[in-house]
C-alpha positions as CSV (number, residue, x, y, z in Angstrom):
1,M,7.5,4.6,-17.3
2,D,4.5,6.4,-15.9
3,F,1.9,5.3,-13.3
4,K,-0.4,3.6,-15.8
5,E,2.4,1.8,-17.6
6,R,3.8,0.5,-14.2
7,I,0.4,-0.8,-13.3
8,S,-0.2,-2.6,-16.6
9,V,3.2,-4.3,-16.4
10,N,2.5,-5.5,-12.9
11,F,-1.2,-6.0,-13.1
12,T,-1.2,-9.8,-12.7
13,N,0.8,-9.4,-9.4
14,L,-1.7,-7.0,-7.9
15,T,-4.0,-8.0,-5.1
16,K,-7.7,-7.0,-4.9
17,T,-6.7,-4.1,-2.5
18,D,-4.0,-2.9,-5.0
19,K,-6.5,-2.8,-7.8
20,K,-9.0,-0.9,-5.6
21,I,-6.3,1.7,-4.8
22,Y,-5.3,1.9,-8.5
23,N,-8.9,2.4,-9.6
24,C,-9.5,5.1,-6.9
25,L,-6.3,6.9,-7.8
26,L,-7.2,6.9,-11.5
27,E,-10.5,8.6,-10.7
28,H,-9.2,10.8,-7.9
29,P,-5.4,11.3,-8.3
30,D,-5.7,14.4,-6.0
31,Y,-6.5,12.1,-3.1
32,L,-2.8,11.2,-2.9
33,I,-1.2,14.2,-4.6
34,N,-2.8,16.8,-2.3
35,H,-3.0,14.9,0.9
36,N,-0.7,13.2,3.4
37,V,-0.6,9.4,3.4
38,Q,-3.0,9.1,6.4
39,D,-5.6,11.3,4.8
40,A,-5.2,9.7,1.4
41,A,-5.6,6.2,2.9
42,Q,-8.7,7.3,4.7
43,L,-10.2,8.8,1.5
44,I,-9.4,5.6,-0.4
45,E,-10.6,3.4,2.5
46,T,-7.3,1.5,2.9
47,S,-4.3,1.7,5.1
48,P,-1.2,3.8,4.6
49,A,0.9,0.6,4.5
50,A,-1.2,-0.6,1.6
51,L,-0.3,2.5,-0.3
52,V,3.4,2.1,0.4
53,R,3.2,-1.6,-0.6
54,L,1.6,-0.7,-3.9
55,A,4.2,1.9,-4.7
56,K,7.0,-0.5,-4.1
57,K,5.2,-3.4,-5.9
58,I,5.0,-1.4,-9.1
59,G,8.6,-0.2,-9.0
60,Y,8.6,3.1,-7.2
61,K,11.2,3.6,-4.4
62,G,8.4,4.7,-2.1
63,L,5.4,6.9,-1.7
64,P,7.0,10.2,-2.6
65,D,8.0,8.7,-6.0
66,L,4.5,7.4,-6.5
67,K,3.1,10.8,-5.8
68,I,5.4,12.3,-8.4
69,G,4.5,9.6,-11.0
70,L,0.8,10.0,-10.3
71,E,1.0,13.8,-10.7
72,E,2.9,13.5,-14.0
73,S,0.4,10.9,-15.3
74,S,-2.6,13.1,-14.3
75,Q,-1.1,16.1,-16.0
76,K,-0.6,14.2,-19.3
77,N,-4.3,13.2,-19.3
78,Q,-5.6,16.8,-18.9
C-alpha cells in the first residue's frame, strides 16, 4: 500500500494536524524526502513528533518507512 492509499484508509482517524501534514507532503514531498526530520517539520510548520505520529498512525514502522513510501508515491506520479 502506498502513501496515498494509507492516508485514504485512515483518513477518518486523522487529526487536523495530520491532514495539514498530509496536504503539505502531497504538494511538497521533497520537504521530507530531502531533509532531516527537524528541517522537514520546520518547513511544514509542525513538530518532528507530529511527523512520527502520522507515520505510525497510517501504518508505517516509523519515519524512515514513511520517507520511502512518500518517495515511491511521488515517483509514481511523475
